[in-house]
N, C-alpha and C positions, 0 to 999 in steps of 0.2 A: 504494500500500500504506500502511496505517496502522501505527502503532507495534505491535510484536509480530508483524509479518508477516501481519496479517489485513486483507483488502480486502473491503468490502461490495459485493455485487452486486444484491441485491433483498431487501426485507423484506416478510413476509406474516404473518398470524396463522393458526396451525394447531392445531386442537383446543384452543383457549383459551390456547395459549402462543405467544409471539412467535418466529418462525423467520426467519433471514436466510440467503439464499444468499450465500456468501462464499468466500474462499480463505484457506487457512492455509499458511504456509511453515515447513518444518522448519528450526530453527536449526542442526542438525547436518549434514544432507546437502544442505540448500538446495532441496529439491524442494518444489513448491507443489501443493496439492490443493484441488479444489473440494469444499466441505462445506456442510452445512446446520447452522447454529448456532442452538440453541434456548435460550431464556431460561426456566429452570425455576422461577425465583423466583415467588412468589405463585401457584403452580399446585399441583396435587395429584400431580405427577410426581416420582419419584425416579429416579436413574440410576446405573449401574455399568458399568465397562469390563471387557473380557476381559483376562486376564494374558498372552495369547499374540498377539492381533492387535488390530485397531482396532474391533472390534464393540462397540457400546453396547447395553445392555439397559435399557429403561425400564419402570417399573411405576406403577400407580395406588395411592396411599395409601388409597383407599377400597375396594380389593380385599379381599374377605372372607378370602382366604388370608393376606394380610398381617397382618390383625388376629387371625386364628386363631393364628398363630405368636407374635405379640407380646403378645396380650391387649388388652383394650379400654382400658387406662389408659396405654398408651405412645404418645408422639408420634413424630415422625420422628427416627430415631437421630441424624441429623446436627445436630439442635438441642439435644442433651443434653450434659451434662458428659462429659469424656473417659472416665472410668471406666465410667459407665453406657452410653456410646456403644459401647464395645468389646463389652460384653455383648450389646447389642441387635443389632449387626451380625453377630456370630457366630451368633446364633439365626437370623437371616434367611438369611445366606449358605449355611448348610448345607442349606437347603430349595430353593435355586435349581437349575434344570437347568444342565448345563454348556453352554458355547458350542459351536456346531456344529463348530468347529475342534478341540474337545477341551479347550480352556482353561477356566479358572474365573473366574466373575464375582465381583468384590469391590468393596466401597465404597472401598477404599484404592487400587485400580488407577487408573492415569492413562491418558488417550488416548495411544496409541503411534503413531509414524510407520509407515505401511505399508511404506516403503522401507528404513528403517534401524533401526526399533524404538525410537528416542529418544522422550522425552516431548514431546508436543505441547500438552497441556492438563492442568489439574489434575483431581483427583477431586472428589466431591460435598462433601467437607469444605473444599476450597480454592476452589471456584467454584460459581456458580449456573447456569453455561452447560454444555451438553453438545453434542458435535459428532457428526454422522453423515457418514462418508466412504464413498463407493461403495455406498450402500444397506445398509451393515453395521449394521442396526438391528433389534433384536428388541423389539417393542412388546408389553408385557405386557397392554395393553388389548385386543389382538386375538389374541394367541397365548398359550398356557399357558407360564408360565415356572417353574412349581413342579414339583418332583419328586412322584411319587405317594406 
């Protein structure tokens, strides 16, 4: 295991972003989970976690719906100053479908431990990595993530 309870198993490139098969260990309950760790930096992907479980939702920043809600002059919300950031994320978050578990996706949510609900990883403002545990991934490139 490396520092932070993460052990690398395999590295591959997936849809233009680097993905590592790895394990992450919860610092609270000490359980380890096999995960896919994605590096979202230098890609067109954004990510949000559910507030109730470990589901991650990703979206493409070139999605027409994304720009419809933000307008053509806005960049990625996580690259903006804090006051502008909050306005942009509120605009986007109200248009996302809920998680299948009934939870809400938010840019401020963190990855939660499936066993004890403790924080496992940071949100998009804290890290460029996102994790997929047990295939709990809603990919906005292949599934509609927007409310009608």
